[in-house]
BALOBA-1460 file (C-alpha; in Angstrom, 3 decimals):
// residues 338
<rec num="1" residu="m" x="-0.028" y="-0.007" z="-0.186"/>
<rec num="2" residu="e" x="1.395" y="3.251" z="-0.853"/>
<rec num="3" residu="r" x="1.309" y="6.250" z="1.486"/>
<rec num="4" residu="p" x="-1.617" y="8.547" z="1.135"/>
<rec num="5" residu="t" x="-1.288" y="11.608" z="-0.883"/>
<rec num="6" residu="d" x="-2.786" y="15.055" z="-0.265"/>
<rec num="7" residu="n" x="-6.351" y="14.875" z="-2.092"/>
<rec num="8" residu="a" x="-7.434" y="18.038" z="-0.249"/>
<rec num="9" residu="s" x="-5.994" y="21.405" z="-0.517"/>
<rec num="10" residu="l" x="-6.005" y="24.162" z="1.911"/>
<rec num="11" residu="q" x="-8.079" y="27.271" z="1.333"/>
<rec num="12" residu="t" x="-6.091" y="30.003" z="-0.521"/>
<rec num="13" residu="s" x="-7.079" y="33.530" z="-1.873"/>
<rec num="14" residu="a" x="-5.204" y="35.580" z="-4.385"/>
<rec num="15" residu="d" x="-5.764" y="38.739" z="-2.582"/>
<rec num="16" residu="t" x="-5.102" y="37.547" z="1.137"/>
<rec num="17" residu="p" x="-1.805" y="36.014" z="2.507"/>
<rec num="18" residu="k" x="-1.733" y="32.144" z="2.908"/>
<rec num="19" residu="r" x="-2.364" y="31.748" z="6.626"/>
<rec num="20" residu="v" x="-2.944" y="28.589" z="8.668"/>
<rec num="21" residu="g" x="-3.170" y="27.981" z="12.423"/>
<rec num="22" residu="i" x="-2.135" y="25.045" z="14.824"/>
<rec num="23" residu="i" x="-3.135" y="24.368" z="18.271"/>
<rec num="24" residu="a" x="0.055" y="22.588" z="19.199"/>
<rec num="25" residu="g" x="0.106" y="19.958" z="22.097"/>
<rec num="26" residu="w" x="2.993" y="17.645" z="23.309"/>
<rec num="27" residu="g" x="5.296" y="15.974" z="20.780"/>
<rec num="28" residu="s" x="7.155" y="16.552" z="17.539"/>
<rec num="29" residu="f" x="4.000" y="16.102" z="15.429"/>
<rec num="30" residu="p" x="3.046" y="19.717" z="15.962"/>
<rec num="31" residu="v" x="6.808" y="20.734" z="14.895"/>
<rec num="32" residu="e" x="6.489" y="18.729" z="11.765"/>
<rec num="33" residu="v" x="3.277" y="20.078" z="10.777"/>
<rec num="34" residu="a" x="4.331" y="23.745" z="11.347"/>
<rec num="35" residu="q" x="7.529" y="23.091" z="9.256"/>
<rec num="36" residu="r" x="5.483" y="21.550" z="6.248"/>
<rec num="37" residu="f" x="2.999" y="24.612" z="6.306"/>
<rec num="38" residu="r" x="6.170" y="27.017" z="6.355"/>
<rec num="39" residu="d" x="7.977" y="25.071" z="3.448"/>
<rec num="40" residu="q" x="4.402" y="25.507" z="1.503"/>
<rec num="41" residu="g" x="4.782" y="29.294" z="1.873"/>
<rec num="42" residu="y" x="2.140" y="29.649" z="4.600"/>
<rec num="43" residu="e" x="2.197" y="32.138" z="7.522"/>
<rec num="44" residu="v" x="2.028" y="29.982" z="10.489"/>
<rec num="45" residu="y" x="-0.070" y="30.903" z="13.695"/>
<rec num="46" residu="v" x="0.539" y="28.627" z="16.625"/>
<rec num="47" residu="a" x="-1.575" y="28.579" z="19.788"/>
<rec num="48" residu="a" x="1.008" y="26.638" z="21.954"/>
<rec num="49" residu="l" x="-0.380" y="24.840" z="24.970"/>
<rec num="50" residu="k" x="1.611" y="25.572" z="28.194"/>
<rec num="51" residu="g" x="3.168" y="22.465" z="29.709"/>
<rec num="52" residu="h" x="2.806" y="20.492" z="26.423"/>
<rec num="53" residu="a" x="4.054" y="22.367" z="23.183"/>
<rec num="54" residu="d" x="7.656" y="22.353" z="21.750"/>
<rec num="55" residu="e" x="9.734" y="25.414" z="22.180"/>
<rec num="56" residu="r" x="11.036" y="24.848" z="18.709"/>
<rec num="57" residu="l" x="7.747" y="26.176" z="17.143"/>
<rec num="58" residu="e" x="9.059" y="29.734" z="18.425"/>
<rec num="59" residu="e" x="11.653" y="29.128" z="15.384"/>
<rec num="60" residu="i" x="9.279" y="27.872" z="12.791"/>
<rec num="61" residu="a" x="6.020" y="29.894" z="13.208"/>
<rec num="62" residu="t" x="5.094" y="33.401" z="11.976"/>
<rec num="63" residu="k" x="3.653" y="34.031" z="15.525"/>
<rec num="64" residu="v" x="2.957" y="31.975" z="18.704"/>
<rec num="65" residu="k" x="0.972" y="32.627" z="21.614"/>
<rec num="66" residu="w" x="1.370" y="30.395" z="24.597"/>
<rec num="67" residu="c" x="-1.944" y="29.745" z="26.211"/>
<rec num="68" residu="g" x="-3.308" y="27.601" z="28.999"/>
<rec num="69" residu="v" x="-4.789" y="24.341" z="27.853"/>
<rec num="70" residu="l" x="-8.339" y="25.393" z="29.001"/>
<rec num="71" residu="k" x="-8.021" y="29.005" z="27.625"/>
<rec num="72" residu="l" x="-10.051" y="28.123" z="24.784"/>
<rec num="73" residu="g" x="-11.503" y="31.619" z="24.269"/>
<rec num="74" residu="a" x="-8.104" y="33.069" z="24.100"/>
<rec num="75" residu="q" x="-7.060" y="30.447" z="21.431"/>
<rec num="76" residu="m" x="-10.065" y="31.341" z="19.382"/>
<rec num="77" residu="r" x="-9.387" y="35.060" z="19.716"/>
<rec num="78" residu="f" x="-5.844" y="34.638" z="18.612"/>
<rec num="79" residu="f" x="-6.716" y="33.073" z="15.219"/>
<rec num="80" residu="t" x="-9.482" y="35.523" z="14.818"/>
<rec num="81" residu="q" x="-7.306" y="38.472" z="15.209"/>
<rec num="82" residu="h" x="-5.062" y="37.152" z="12.622"/>
<rec num="83" residu="r" x="-7.751" y="36.244" z="10.366"/>
<rec num="84" residu="v" x="-6.719" y="32.548" z="10.180"/>
<rec num="85" residu="p" x="-9.127" y="30.636" z="8.301"/>
<rec num="86" residu="q" x="-8.197" y="27.279" z="9.071"/>
<rec num="87" residu="i" x="-6.512" y="25.293" z="11.913"/>
<rec num="88" residu="a" x="-4.925" y="22.023" z="12.676"/>
<rec num="89" residu="l" x="-5.319" y="20.323" z="15.856"/>
<rec num="90" residu="a" x="-1.676" y="18.542" z="16.379"/>
<rec num="91" residu="g" x="-0.202" y="16.695" z="19.436"/>
<rec num="92" residu="k" x="-0.931" y="15.056" z="22.686"/>
<rec num="93" residu="i" x="-2.888" y="16.459" z="25.554"/>
<rec num="94" residu="f" x="-2.268" y="14.930" z="28.809"/>
<rec num="95" residu="k" x="-6.082" y="14.537" z="29.795"/>
<rec num="96" residu="d" x="-5.182" y="12.588" z="32.960"/>
<rec num="97" residu="r" x="-2.826" y="15.493" z="34.287"/>
<rec num="98" residu="i" x="-5.811" y="18.008" z="33.422"/>
<rec num="99" residu="m" x="-8.550" y="16.194" z="35.089"/>
<rec num="100" residu="y" x="-7.142" y="14.043" z="38.079"/>
<rec num="101" residu="h" x="-4.050" y="15.838" z="39.329"/>
<rec num="102" residu="g" x="-4.153" y="18.212" z="42.095"/>
<rec num="103" residu="y" x="-7.632" y="19.979" z="42.067"/>
<rec num="104" residu="g" x="-8.406" y="18.862" z="38.647"/>
<rec num="105" residu="w" x="-9.523" y="20.662" z="35.656"/>
<rec num="106" residu="i" x="-10.440" y="23.852" z="37.699"/>
<rec num="107" residu="q" x="-6.835" y="24.356" z="38.829"/>
<rec num="108" residu="h" x="-6.062" y="25.215" z="35.003"/>
<rec num="109" residu="f" x="-8.448" y="28.406" z="35.316"/>
<rec num="110" residu="p" x="-10.809" y="27.536" z="32.361"/>
<rec num="111" residu="d" x="-11.729" y="30.790" z="30.798"/>
<rec num="112" residu="l" x="-15.783" y="31.479" z="30.114"/>
<rec num="113" residu="t" x="-15.764" y="30.073" z="26.609"/>
<rec num="114" residu="c" x="-14.394" y="26.785" z="28.051"/>
<rec num="115" residu="l" x="-16.974" y="26.612" z="30.771"/>
<rec num="116" residu="r" x="-19.766" y="27.331" z="28.401"/>
<rec num="117" residu="m" x="-18.520" y="24.890" z="26.040"/>
<rec num="118" residu="f" x="-17.903" y="21.978" z="28.613"/>
<rec num="119" residu="a" x="-20.641" y="22.906" z="31.344"/>
<rec num="120" residu="s" x="-22.644" y="19.771" z="30.656"/>
<rec num="121" residu="n" x="-19.499" y="17.517" z="30.747"/>
<rec num="122" residu="f" x="-17.823" y="18.852" z="33.798"/>
<rec num="123" residu="i" x="-20.349" y="20.928" z="35.809"/>
<rec num="124" residu="t" x="-23.865" y="19.508" z="35.428"/>
<rec num="125" residu="r" x="-22.431" y="16.240" z="34.243"/>
<rec num="126" residu="t" x="-25.405" y="15.428" z="31.860"/>
<rec num="127" residu="r" x="-23.038" y="14.415" z="29.216"/>
<rec num="128" residu="d" x="-19.795" y="12.142" z="29.218"/>
<rec num="129" residu="a" x="-16.335" y="13.473" z="28.989"/>
<rec num="130" residu="c" x="-15.081" y="10.982" z="26.500"/>
<rec num="131" residu="d" x="-12.577" y="12.335" z="23.882"/>
<rec num="132" residu="d" x="-14.666" y="12.192" z="20.841"/>
<rec num="133" residu="t" x="-17.374" y="14.156" z="22.759"/>
<rec num="134" residu="l" x="-15.089" y="16.706" z="23.989"/>
<rec num="135" residu="m" x="-13.018" y="17.197" z="20.835"/>
<rec num="136" residu="s" x="-16.283" y="17.174" z="18.540"/>
<rec num="137" residu="k" x="-17.438" y="20.266" z="20.754"/>
<rec num="138" residu="v" x="-14.133" y="22.029" z="20.036"/>
<rec num="139" residu="v" x="-14.391" y="21.412" z="16.315"/>
<rec num="140" residu="s" x="-18.090" y="22.592" z="16.172"/>
<rec num="141" residu="t" x="-17.405" y="25.760" z="18.027"/>
<rec num="142" residu="y" x="-14.568" y="26.660" z="15.781"/>
<rec num="143" residu="l" x="-16.684" y="25.843" z="12.670"/>
<rec num="144" residu="q" x="-19.485" y="28.316" z="14.384"/>
<rec num="145" residu="r" x="-16.763" y="31.104" z="14.202"/>
<rec num="146" residu="g" x="-15.929" y="30.647" z="10.685"/>
<rec num="147" residu="i" x="-12.897" y="28.604" z="11.101"/>
<rec num="148" residu="e" x="-12.390" y="25.137" z="9.627"/>
<rec num="149" residu="v" x="-10.713" y="22.334" z="11.582"/>
<rec num="150" residu="l" x="-8.423" y="20.433" z="9.063"/>
<rec num="151" residu="s" x="-7.798" y="16.892" z="8.934"/>
<rec num="152" residu="i" x="-4.435" y="14.732" z="8.754"/>
<rec num="153" residu="t" x="-5.171" y="13.988" z="5.138"/>
<rec num="154" residu="q" x="-5.186" y="17.747" z="4.367"/>
<rec num="155" residu="i" x="-2.221" y="18.858" z="6.563"/>
<rec num="156" residu="a" x="0.364" y="16.041" z="6.413"/>
<rec num="157" residu="p" x="-0.767" y="13.009" z="4.295"/>
<rec num="158" residu="h" x="2.949" y="12.071" z="3.963"/>
<rec num="159" residu="l" x="3.075" y="11.148" z="7.819"/>
<rec num="160" residu="l" x="0.375" y="8.496" z="7.563"/>
<rec num="161" residu="a" x="1.772" y="4.819" z="7.570"/>
<rec num="162" residu="e" x="1.770" y="2.949" z="4.354"/>
<rec num="163" residu="g" x="0.945" y="-0.766" z="4.495"/>
<rec num="164" residu="g" x="3.322" y="-3.599" z="4.857"/>
<rec num="165" residu="c" x="6.117" y="-4.671" z="7.287"/>
<rec num="166" residu="l" x="8.149" y="-1.679" z="7.952"/>
<rec num="167" residu="t" x="11.214" y="-3.035" z="9.527"/>
<rec num="168" residu="r" x="13.684" y="-5.649" z="8.850"/>
<rec num="169" residu="r" x="12.432" y="-7.890" z="11.769"/>
<rec num="170" residu="k" x="9.334" y="-9.798" z="10.641"/>
<rec num="171" residu="l" x="6.535" y="-11.245" z="12.796"/>
<rec num="172" residu="s" x="7.053" y="-14.587" z="14.416"/>
<rec num="173" residu="r" x="4.190" y="-17.119" z="14.205"/>
<rec num="174" residu="s" x="3.006" y="-16.123" z="17.874"/>
<rec num="175" residu="q" x="3.002" y="-12.533" z="17.108"/>
<rec num="176" residu="n" x="1.073" y="-13.024" z="13.980"/>
<rec num="177" residu="a" x="-1.685" y="-15.206" z="16.243"/>
<rec num="178" residu="d" x="-1.703" y="-12.271" z="18.723"/>
<rec num="179" residu="i" x="-2.459" y="-9.633" z="16.108"/>
<rec num="180" residu="q" x="-5.095" y="-11.620" z="14.538"/>
<rec num="181" residu="f" x="-6.563" y="-12.373" z="18.218"/>
<rec num="182" residu="g" x="-6.219" y="-8.719" z="19.241"/>
<rec num="183" residu="w" x="-6.925" y="-6.405" z="16.477"/>
<rec num="184" residu="k" x="-10.815" y="-6.674" z="16.811"/>
<rec num="185" residu="i" x="-10.702" y="-6.290" z="20.369"/>
<rec num="186" residu="a" x="-8.626" y="-2.893" z="19.896"/>
<rec num="187" residu="r" x="-11.056" y="-1.761" z="17.491"/>
<rec num="188" residu="s" x="-13.913" y="-2.464" z="19.808"/>
<rec num="189" residu="m" x="-12.234" y="-0.634" z="22.755"/>
<rec num="190" residu="g" x="-11.699" y="2.246" z="20.197"/>
<rec num="191" residu="g" x="-15.497" y="2.127" z="19.211"/>
<rec num="192" residu="l" x="-16.457" y="2.657" z="22.811"/>
<rec num="193" residu="d" x="-14.037" y="5.614" z="23.019"/>
<rec num="194" residu="i" x="-11.834" y="3.998" z="25.812"/>
<rec num="195" residu="g" x="-8.536" y="3.972" z="24.275"/>
<rec num="196" residu="q" x="-6.639" y="3.122" z="20.740"/>
<rec num="197" residu="s" x="-4.328" y="0.471" z="22.122"/>
<rec num="198" residu="i" x="-3.917" y="-2.917" z="23.799"/>
<rec num="199" residu="t" x="-1.074" y="-5.262" z="24.375"/>
<rec num="200" residu="v" x="-1.103" y="-8.886" z="23.886"/>
<rec num="201" residu="q" x="1.010" y="-12.083" z="24.561"/>
<rec num="202" residu="e" x="0.124" y="-15.698" z="23.804"/>
<rec num="203" residu="q" x="-3.441" y="-14.459" z="22.896"/>
<rec num="204" residu="v" x="-4.082" y="-12.953" z="26.330"/>
<rec num="205" residu="v" x="-4.789" y="-9.320" z="26.742"/>
<rec num="206" residu="l" x="-2.257" y="-7.999" z="29.133"/>
<rec num="207" residu="g" x="-3.365" y="-4.234" z="29.048"/>
<rec num="208" residu="v" x="-6.033" y="-1.964" z="27.560"/>
<rec num="209" residu="e" x="-5.260" y="1.900" z="27.160"/>
<rec num="210" residu="a" x="-7.554" y="4.244" z="28.961"/>
<rec num="211" residu="v" x="-7.136" y="7.868" z="29.926"/>
<rec num="212" residu="e" x="-3.426" y="7.193" z="31.016"/>
<rec num="213" residu="g" x="-2.241" y="6.873" z="27.354"/>
<rec num="214" residu="t" x="-0.249" y="4.478" z="25.277"/>
<rec num="215" residu="d" x="3.213" y="5.124" z="27.048"/>
<rec num="216" residu="a" x="1.667" y="4.337" z="30.509"/>
<rec num="217" residu="l" x="0.205" y="1.350" z="28.983"/>
<rec num="218" residu="i" x="3.439" y="-0.123" z="27.645"/>
<rec num="219" residu="a" x="4.988" y="0.574" z="31.089"/>
<rec num="220" residu="r" x="2.463" y="-1.221" z="32.964"/>
<rec num="221" residu="t" x="2.671" y="-4.167" z="30.493"/>
<rec num="222" residu="g" x="6.310" y="-4.437" z="31.117"/>
<rec num="223" residu="n" x="5.518" y="-4.738" z="34.842"/>
<rec num="224" residu="l" x="2.949" y="-7.441" z="34.187"/>
<rec num="225" residu="c" x="5.139" y="-9.312" z="31.846"/>
<rec num="226" residu="p" x="8.681" y="-8.958" z="32.789"/>
<rec num="227" residu="r" x="10.154" y="-11.718" z="30.597"/>
<rec num="228" residu="g" x="8.936" y="-9.524" z="27.674"/>
<rec num="229" residu="g" x="7.972" y="-10.624" z="24.175"/>
<rec num="230" residu="f" x="4.476" y="-8.713" z="24.066"/>
<rec num="231" residu="t" x="2.925" y="-7.078" z="21.114"/>
<rec num="232" residu="l" x="1.345" y="-3.675" z="20.939"/>
<rec num="233" residu="i" x="-1.768" y="-3.168" z="18.755"/>
<rec num="234" residu="k" x="-2.742" y="0.225" z="17.963"/>
<rec num="235" residu="v" x="-5.717" y="1.208" z="15.849"/>
<rec num="236" residu="a" x="-7.929" y="3.930" z="14.888"/>
<rec num="237" residu="k" x="-11.605" y="4.131" z="16.047"/>
<rec num="238" residu="p" x="-14.082" y="2.228" z="13.672"/>
<rec num="239" residu="n" x="-15.518" y="5.962" z="12.504"/>
<rec num="240" residu="q" x="-12.154" y="7.733" z="13.151"/>
<rec num="241" residu="d" x="-12.566" y="11.443" z="12.736"/>
<rec num="242" residu="l" x="-9.196" y="12.380" z="11.060"/>
<rec num="243" residu="r" x="-9.301" y="15.963" z="12.534"/>
<rec num="244" residu="f" x="-8.357" y="14.931" z="16.010"/>
<rec num="245" residu="d" x="-7.051" y="12.115" z="18.158"/>
<rec num="246" residu="v" x="-5.586" y="10.273" z="15.077"/>
<rec num="247" residu="p" x="-3.255" y="7.254" z="16.464"/>
<rec num="248" residu="t" x="0.363" y="8.277" z="16.529"/>
<rec num="249" residu="i" x="3.670" y="6.434" z="16.845"/>
<rec num="250" residu="g" x="7.274" y="7.781" z="17.028"/>
<rec num="251" residu="m" x="10.598" y="7.571" z="18.693"/>
<rec num="252" residu="q" x="9.115" y="7.546" z="22.164"/>
<rec num="253" residu="t" x="7.003" y="4.560" z="21.307"/>
<rec num="254" residu="i" x="9.947" y="2.498" z="20.315"/>
<rec num="255" residu="e" x="12.015" y="3.533" z="23.382"/>
<rec num="256" residu="r" x="9.071" y="2.657" z="25.856"/>
<rec num="257" residu="m" x="8.540" y="-0.698" z="24.017"/>
<rec num="258" residu="a" x="12.348" y="-1.602" z="24.117"/>
<rec num="259" residu="a" x="12.425" y="-0.618" z="28.021"/>
<rec num="260" residu="a" x="9.297" y="-2.494" z="28.633"/>
<rec num="261" residu="g" x="10.508" y="-5.747" z="26.504"/>
<rec num="262" residu="g" x="7.892" y="-5.501" z="23.889"/>
<rec num="263" residu="t" x="8.843" y="-7.019" z="20.465"/>
<rec num="264" residu="a" x="6.198" y="-5.966" z="17.844"/>
<rec num="265" residu="i" x="3.874" y="-3.252" z="16.749"/>
<rec num="266" residu="a" x="0.853" y="-3.477" z="14.825"/>
<rec num="267" residu="i" x="-0.603" y="-0.269" z="13.470"/>
<rec num="268" residu="e" x="-3.372" y="0.677" z="10.987"/>
<rec num="269" residu="a" x="-2.389" y="1.712" z="7.500"/>
<rec num="270" residu="g" x="-3.523" y="5.085" z="6.233"/>
<rec num="271" residu="k" x="-4.859" y="5.919" z="9.788"/>
<rec num="272" residu="t" x="-1.934" y="6.119" z="11.867"/>
<rec num="273" residu="i" x="0.516" y="9.132" z="12.100"/>
<rec num="274" residu="f" x="4.215" y="8.184" z="11.796"/>
<rec num="275" residu="v" x="6.302" y="10.882" z="13.455"/>
<rec num="276" residu="d" x="10.075" y="11.112" z="12.572"/>
<rec num="277" residu="r" x="9.638" y="8.133" z="10.437"/>
<rec num="278" residu="e" x="13.145" y="7.331" z="9.355"/>
<rec num="279" residu="a" x="14.641" y="7.935" z="12.796"/>
<rec num="280" residu="t" x="11.857" y="5.715" z="14.313"/>
<rec num="281" residu="l" x="12.239" y="2.929" z="12.025"/>
<rec num="282" residu="a" x="16.266" y="3.036" z="12.417"/>
<rec num="283" residu="l" x="15.618" y="2.785" z="16.093"/>
<rec num="284" residu="a" x="13.248" y="-0.145" z="15.710"/>
<rec num="285" residu="n" x="15.507" y="-1.970" z="13.640"/>
<rec num="286" residu="r" x="18.388" y="-1.554" z="16.375"/>
<rec num="287" residu="k" x="16.030" y="-2.479" z="19.015"/>
<rec num="288" residu="g" x="14.921" y="-5.612" z="17.275"/>
<rec num="289" residu="i" x="11.131" y="-4.360" z="17.213"/>
<rec num="290" residu="a" x="9.085" y="-5.573" z="14.317"/>
<rec num="291" residu="i" x="6.573" y="-2.792" z="12.973"/>
<rec num="292" residu="i" x="3.691" y="-3.953" z="10.612"/>
<rec num="293" residu="s" x="0.954" y="-1.743" z="9.342"/>
<rec num="294" residu="l" x="-2.328" y="-3.280" z="8.042"/>
<rec num="295" residu="v" x="-5.543" y="-2.460" z="6.529"/>
<rec num="296" residu="a" x="-8.260" y="-2.911" z="9.130"/>
<rec num="297" residu="d" x="-11.113" y="-4.774" z="6.920"/>
<rec num="298" residu="e" x="-8.595" y="-7.429" z="5.675"/>
<rec num="299" residu="i" x="-7.394" y="-8.627" z="8.880"/>
<rec num="300" residu="p" x="-8.354" y="-12.418" z="9.053"/>
<rec num="301" residu="a" x="-10.417" y="-13.869" z="11.862"/>
<rec num="302" residu="a" x="-8.431" y="-15.022" z="14.996"/>
<rec num="303" residu="p" x="-7.948" y="-18.738" z="14.905"/>
<rec num="304" residu="t" x="-10.022" y="-20.652" z="17.469"/>
<rec num="305" residu="g" x="-9.573" y="-23.920" z="19.515"/>
<rec num="306" residu="s" x="-6.069" y="-25.453" z="20.281"/>
<rec num="307" residu="g" x="-4.451" y="-24.976" z="16.923"/>
<rec num="308" residu="a" x="-3.903" y="-21.385" z="17.336"/>
<rec num="309" residu="t" x="-1.579" y="-21.008" z="14.499"/>
<rec num="310" residu="a" x="-3.408" y="-23.323" z="12.184"/>
<rec num="311" residu="g" x="-3.518" y="-22.157" z="8.798"/>
<rec num="312" residu="v" x="-0.556" y="-20.071" z="8.999"/>
<rec num="313" residu="s" x="1.837" y="-20.505" z="6.161"/>
<rec num="314" residu="h" x="5.360" y="-21.536" z="7.203"/>
<rec num="315" residu="r" x="6.875" y="-19.898" z="4.018"/>
<rec num="316" residu="s" x="10.407" y="-18.828" z="4.802"/>
<rec num="317" residu="e" x="11.174" y="-16.181" z="2.317"/>
<rec num="318" residu="p" x="9.607" y="-12.949" z="3.815"/>
<rec num="319" residu="l" x="8.489" y="-9.919" z="1.766"/>
<rec num="320" residu="e" x="10.853" y="-6.897" z="1.601"/>
<rec num="321" residu="p" x="10.023" y="-4.187" z="4.135"/>
<rec num="322" residu="n" x="7.944" y="-1.263" z="2.659"/>
<rec num="323" residu="s" x="6.169" y="-3.889" z="0.286"/>
<rec num="324" residu="s" x="3.236" y="-2.387" z="-1.620"/>
<rec num="325" residu="e" x="1.252" y="-5.540" z="-1.207"/>
<rec num="326" residu="t" x="-2.105" y="-4.727" z="0.539"/>
<rec num="327" residu="q" x="-3.752" y="-8.104" z="0.816"/>
<rec num="328" residu="i" x="-3.465" y="-8.273" z="4.334"/>
<rec num="329" residu="p" x="-4.408" y="-11.910" z="5.088"/>
<rec num="330" residu="q" x="-1.599" y="-13.043" z="2.777"/>
<rec num="331" residu="m" x="0.730" y="-10.202" z="4.318"/>
<rec num="332" residu="l" x="0.304" y="-11.764" z="7.821"/>
<rec num="333" residu="r" x="0.909" y="-15.156" z="6.708"/>
<rec num="334" residu="s" x="3.826" y="-14.273" z="4.631"/>
<rec num="335" residu="r" x="5.524" y="-12.330" z="7.460"/>
<rec num="336" residu="v" x="6.056" y="-15.392" z="9.739"/>
<rec num="337" residu="a" x="9.529" y="-15.762" z="10.709"/>
<rec num="338" residu="a" x="11.153" y="-19.031" z="9.722"/>
């Protein structure tokens, strides 16, 4: 499967500067997005979230405004004042720290816009506070103010993972079976808006991601399974909104997996952001961690009964990394280690 290409362009006008905004959370993803916009000739306006965003954005952006995470009104005014017609939501927000550390979300001094937006979620509690619920409100509010929120396919399609085995190391028979077993479970967790990832070994679910995030899930799995050898399965939600909360892996994912003893990662092709791709793959190869990118609808059903690996081919000649083959049942069968 080839990497996705940009099939939706940003809005531009002949008589106005090319401007775009970013709400920047934690990680390298916002930096890569900002650099891409700048390289394309855009003026880049960044609302950088305090305690999250990377200071390197100051060197790339046209203008940066450092904002509290819950200062939503200030963020919107910043973009409105600079006549920014479109924005991207990029980077991780540590929801557990915001909601459950110290005095909770109130210690972040939410502004009036934030209080109005999330009153039913955090004050009257008449609605849930799941990620999709909260982020859909943010997107809707921006649209009401005439600002479009862009999807990953518009802002950085080159960062989406292509299909195939991306590393030198291939899957073992047991890892192949674990992925077949765990994929639909991970999708179900995503469909319930619980989390994007699970860890599996010997067709046993070791951990499920919730509010703590993938890094904490991996660390917890390492404590539960000190002999290592587990697989991380990270997938998009069944109806993933590509404007926010898109699954992401990068250098830190590999570092956490290596420290915890994980040896394989399965991600979803075309719906997973691959940050610092070349450096991440090089690190995975050094650490002996296999990364395979699969098309969700083509994952074969998990084997049942005592013959857990029945029907898996023992063909010894693995396909080359970055193969464009997209027939995933065959892909899984052919990437079994000899």
